[in-house]
LODO-792502 format. One line per field, with one value per residue (C-alpha): residue number from 0; residue in three letters; x, y, z. Coordinates in steps of 0.5 Angstrom, whole numbers, plus 500, padded with zeros to 3 digits. Layout:
nudren	[NUM  ...];
mivex	[ala  ...];
u	[X  ...];
v	[Y  ...];
w	[Z  ...];
***
This chain:
nudren	[0  1  2  3  4  5  6  7  8  9  10  11  12  13  14  15  16  17  18  19  20  21  22  23  24  25  26  27  28  29  30  31  32  33  34  35  36  37  38  39  40  41  42  43  44  45  46  47  48  49  50  51  52  53  54  55  56  57  58  59  60  61  62  63  64  65  66  67  68  69  70  71  72  73  74  75  76  77  78  79  80  81  82  83  84  85  86  87  88  89  90  91  92  93  94  95  96  97  98  99  100  101  102  103  104  105  106  107  108  109  110  111  112  113  114  115  116  117  118  119  120  121  122  123  124  125  126  127  128  129  130  131  132  133  134  135  136  137  138  139  140  141  142  143  144  145  146  147  148  149  150  151  152  153  154  155  156  157  158  159  160  161  162  163  164  165  166  167  168  169  170  171  172  173  174  175  176  177  178  179  180  181  182  183  184  185  186  187  188  189  190  191  192  193  194  195  196  197  198  199  200  201  202  203  204  205  206  207  208  209  210  211  212  213  214  215  216  217  218  219  220  221  222  223  224  225  226  227  228  229  230];
mivex	[unk  unk  unk  unk  unk  unk  unk  unk  unk  unk  unk  unk  unk  unk  unk  unk  unk  unk  unk  unk  unk  unk  unk  unk  unk  unk  unk  unk  unk  unk  unk  unk  unk  unk  unk  unk  unk  unk  unk  unk  unk  unk  unk  unk  unk  unk  unk  unk  unk  unk  unk  unk  unk  unk  unk  unk  unk  unk  unk  unk  unk  unk  unk  unk  unk  unk  unk  unk  unk  unk  unk  unk  unk  unk  unk  unk  unk  unk  unk  unk  unk  unk  unk  unk  unk  unk  unk  unk  unk  unk  unk  unk  unk  unk  unk  unk  unk  unk  unk  unk  unk  unk  unk  unk  unk  unk  unk  unk  unk  unk  unk  unk  unk  unk  unk  unk  unk  unk  unk  unk  unk  unk  unk  unk  unk  unk  unk  unk  unk  unk  unk  unk  unk  unk  unk  unk  unk  unk  unk  unk  unk  unk  unk  unk  unk  unk  unk  unk  unk  unk  unk  unk  unk  unk  unk  unk  unk  unk  unk  unk  unk  unk  unk  unk  unk  unk  unk  unk  unk  unk  unk  unk  unk  unk  unk  unk  unk  unk  unk  unk  unk  unk  unk  unk  unk  unk  unk  unk  unk  unk  unk  unk  unk  unk  unk  unk  unk  unk  unk  unk  unk  unk  unk  unk  unk  unk  unk  unk  unk  unk  unk  unk  unk  unk  unk  unk  unk  unk  unk  unk  unk  unk  unk  unk  unk  unk  unk  unk  unk  unk  unk];
u	[278  276  270  266  267  264  263  262  256  251  248  241  235  231  234  234  231  228  235  237  230  232  239  235  230  235  239  232  230  238  238  230  234  241  236  233  235  238  232  227  232  231  224  224  228  224  218  219  226  223  224  223  219  214  212  212  208  203  205  208  208  209  216  218  218  220  226  230  231  233  240  244  250  253  258  253  248  255  257  250  248  254  253  246  250  254  249  242  242  244  238  232  235  234  227  224  222  214  218  226  221  217  223  227  222  221  228  227  222  227  232  228  224  230  234  226  228  234  233  226  227  231  228  233  231  233  235  238  238  242  238  234  242  244  238  240  248  244  241  247  252  247  245  252  258  263  262  268  268  273  274  278  283  286  289  289  285  283  279  275  270  263  263  270  268  260  263  267  263  256  262  264  256  256  262  259  253  254  260  253  250  255  256  249  248  247  245  253  256  250  250  245  248  242  238  244  244  236  236  242  239  232  236  240  233  230  235  236  229  230  235  232  227  230  237  236  241  245  246  254  254  250  255  260  259  256  260  263  268  265  267];
v	[337  340  345  349  357  357  356  357  362  361  367  368  364  367  371  365  368  361  359  365  365  358  360  367  363  357  362  366  360  358  364  363  356  359  364  358  354  348  345  349  347  340  341  344  339  332  336  339  334  328  321  315  311  317  318  310  310  315  321  328  328  335  334  332  339  342  338  341  348  346  345  342  347  353  348  344  350  354  347  346  353  354  347  350  358  354  349  351  357  354  349  354  359  354  350  356  358  354  347  349  349  344  339  341  340  333  332  333  328  323  324  322  317  313  315  312  306  304  307  305  303  309  314  320  326  327  335  338  341  337  331  336  339  333  333  339  336  330  334  338  333  331  338  342  337  341  346  348  348  353  348  350  344  345  353  353  354  348  348  341  338  339  331  329  333  331  323  324  327  320  316  318  317  311  308  310  309  302  302  304  298  293  296  295  301  307  313  312  316  322  323  321  318  315  322  325  318  318  325  326  320  324  329  324  322  330  332  328  330  337  337  334  339  347  344  340  340  346  345  345  350  355  353  354  360  364  364  368  365  367  366];
w	[107  101  100  094  094  087  080  073  074  067  066  063  065  071  077  082  088  090  092  095  101  101  104  109  111  114  117  121  122  127  129  132  134  137  142  145  152  151  154  149  143  146  144  138  136  137  135  128  127  122  127  122  128  128  122  119  126  122  127  125  118  118  120  113  111  117  118  112  115  122  122  129  129  126  122  120  117  113  110  107  106  101  097  096  095  090  086  086  083  077  076  079  073  068  070  073  080  082  078  083  089  088  086  092  098  093  094  102  102  097  102  108  105  104  110  115  110  113  120  122  129  130  135  134  130  122  122  116  109  106  102  099  097  096  090  087  087  083  079  078  076  070  068  068  068  064  070  074  081  085  091  097  098  104  104  096  091  085  080  079  074  076  074  079  085  084  083  089  093  092  092  099  102  099  101  108  108  106  112  116  114  116  122  124  127  121  127  130  126  127  120  115  109  106  106  101  097  097  095  091  087  086  083  078  075  075  072  067  066  067  061  056  057  059  055  050  043  045  052  052  047  052  058  054  050  057  063  069  073  081  088];
***
């Protein structure tokens, strides 16, 4: 088990209030979920989660957005929010508030599109911010490959380069997603592997664009010369 708890935080740029606001919104929505009865929660998830079969039949398009703010359990929420907290602020501080928000939502849509493509007949609702967060991670590996990720491995804290940490993560997701296709049941694990893969690919593509537009030739100097440890 490995878990990111911090990174080399860049200084300067805009304050990432969109990133932190997204965390607050996700937590508030989950608190609302927790206050529902099991029957009410099932209706809520069915209505606002993205169901591939419904989407492909022209129903509940709004769920492509609302599903990003719902979570199946507090552990699901916690894992996603930690990844969002570690990786999103660097991106927003570099590209700006509106561009980051549009990128985040676009990443969530790309993730849902990938999941739906590989699960076209599925009637199981998909919920969670992990597809959009995977897009953030894809952009991060391109824009900040030399950043060090403070990682909790079992009971030890280890600094791992973003390139290795995120590279291992996407290889793992790709293996599990491909394996689900060979088994003929992409819903069996309960994890939307292809949403993660699709979101990450979207993030890499926009990370290349963002790096060219906002970091430029002095990216390495800027990152290495302006950092502080955050835990």
